N, C-alpha and C positions, 0 to 999 in steps of 0.2 A: 506231504500228500494227505496224511491223516487230518491235518488241520483244515485242508481244503474240503475234504469230504464232510467234516463236521460242520463247516460253514454252510455247505449245501443243504444238509438236513435240518440245521437250525432255521434257515430261511424257509425251507419247505414247511416246517411246523408253524412258523409265523404266518405264512400264507393261509394255511388251513384254519388256524384259530381266528384270523381276521375275517375270513369268509363266513365262519359260523356266526359271527357277531353282526354280519351285514343285515340291514333291514330287508332288502330285496334279495333273496337267496336264489341263485341259479348256478347250474353246472354247465361247463363248456368242454367237451371232449373233441380232440382233433388228431387226425393222422395226416401227415404231409410227406410226399415223396418228391424228391428232385432227381432228375436223371439227365446226364450229359449225353445228348444224342448225336452231336457233331462238335467240331472245334468251336463253332460259333453259336450253337443252339442248345438250350436247356428246356426240358419238359418239366412242368410242375403240376402235380395233381394233389388234391386234398379232399378229405371227407370230414365233415364237422357235424356234431350233434349237440344240441343244447336242450336242457330240461329245466323246468321250474323247481324240481326237487333233485334228489340225488341221481335218479336215472329214469324213472318210468313216466313222469308227467312231461311228455315231449313238448318242446317249444319251437325248435327249428332243426331242420336237416339241410345241409348244403353239400353239393358235389361241385368241384371246381377243376378246370383244366385249362392250361395256357402254355404257350411257347414264348420263350425270351430269346432275342437275337442280340449277341454281343457286338456292339459297334467298336468298342475298345475296352481296356481294362476297367474303366470307370462308368461306362454308359451302356445300358441295355434297353431295348424296346421290346414290347410284347403284346400279344393279343390272345383272347380265348373266350370262354363262356362259363356260365354257372347255371345250376338248377337248384331251386330252393323250395322246400315245403315248410310253410309257416303256420303255427298254431298260436292263437292268442285268446285270452279271456275277455268277454264283453262285460258290460255293466250288469247283466243279468246272471253272471257267473257261468255262462255257457261258452264253450270253445268255438271259435270260428277258424276254419281251415282255408288256406289259399295257397296257390303256387306262384312261383315267379321264375322267369327266365331272363338271363342277362347276357349281353355281350360286353366285353371289356377291352380296353386298350390302355397301355401303361408305358411309362418311362421310369427307369431306375437310375439314380446317380449314386455311385458307390465311392466311398472315401475312407480314410483312416485318420484318427487323432491318436497318435502314439500307437498303442496296440488295440485300441477300441475301433470297431468297425461301425461306420456311420452310413446309413442308407436314406436317401430321399426318394420316395415313390409318388409319382403323379399318375392317377388313374381316372379314366372316364368310363362310366357304366351307362348302358342303355337298358332300362329296366321295363320288362313287360309283366305286369301283375294281373291276376284275375280276382274276382269276388270283392269288389267290382273290377272290371277291366280298366286298367290304368297304364299310361306310359309316362315314365319319368327319366330324365337324364340327370345323373348325379356325378359330381366331381369330388375326388378324394385326394387328400395330401397326407402322407405318412412320413414321420421322422422316426427312425429306428436306430438304437444303439445296442451293440453286443459287446459287453465289457468283460474281459478275462478276469477271473478271480484268483488265478495262480501267478506265481512269479514268472518272469520272462524266461528264465532258464529251465523251467519245468514244463512237463507235458500239458497241453491245453485240455483240461478236463472240465472244470466248472466255469460258468460264466453268468453274468447278470444280464437281464433284458429290460430295456426301458424304451417304451414306444408312446407316441402320441399321434392320433389321426383325427383330422377334422374332415367332415363330410358335408357337402353343400349340394342342394337341389337346384338345378338350373330352371329358369323361367317360373319362379314363384315370387309372390309378394314377400314372403319370409323364407329366404333361401337356406337358412341354417337347418341342417338335418340332425346332426349329432356330433359329439366329440368323444373319442375313445382313448382312454389312458390305460397302459399295460405296464405292470411292474412284476418282474419274476426272476426265476433262476433256471439254469439249464445244466445238465450233466451229460457229457459225452460217454456213452456206453462203449463205443468203439469208434473207429475212424469213420464209419458210415451210418451211425445211429446215435440218437440223443433223446432224452426225455426232458420235458419242460413243465414247470409249475408256475402259474402266475395269477395275480389278481387283475381283473379287467373291470374298469368302471366306464360305463357308456352313458353319457349325459345327453338328453334331448330336451326339447322345449318344455315338455310336460312331465317327464319322469327321468329317473336315474336307475339303471339296472347294473347290479354288481355280480360278477361271475368268478368262480374258481375255475381256472383253466388247467386242464391236464392234457399234454400233447406228447406225441411221439413222432420223431423225424427219421426218415431214411434218405440216404443219398447214394446214387449209383453212377457208374460210368459205362454206359451201354456202347460206347465206341469200341471198347475192347472185345465185346461179344461179336460185333460186326466184323472186326479184323480177323477173328478166329474162323 
């Protein structure tokens, strides 16, 4: 167990040092909650804050909520919405602020390769932006791996995270939006909570943004509360 904890903190230090050397320095903070509301349905909510510096130079705030319905052990479908407040710097060095509202629909395909959890997520977003007013349909495909870092006979404490997501805009001459790569580590604090640290690199046509991601997860089973 000590070796596993050492592995986690070594990887954490590596992520921090790598982000400090990135040309485009950004922070990405996130809180995510999963709650089982019935035998077939799970509620997911998250709040996300991104900044151009360590904390105060805000870049993006996101609030998300959606429900997933389990068709079977490997397939879920879901729908929900998002609200975003975006801030970006123009050529004159001044910030421009705009908001966005999205509807989303998604399908998740879950599988395992040995002890590694593999997820394919297909998502469609209807994006309503202002300043200027714009409507865009975007398609997203995410491949996600969650890899245990401990032996099979030990408690599942530390894990690695590997993700790749490609995002495409519908009805454009140049449909490519961006590609997002995530490499990180997670540590289960308890059965229902975990912390995660990752490096995220988001590549678009004109720029690449690098983030140090710090996340906290909670999971609950609200079916028990209803039964009581």
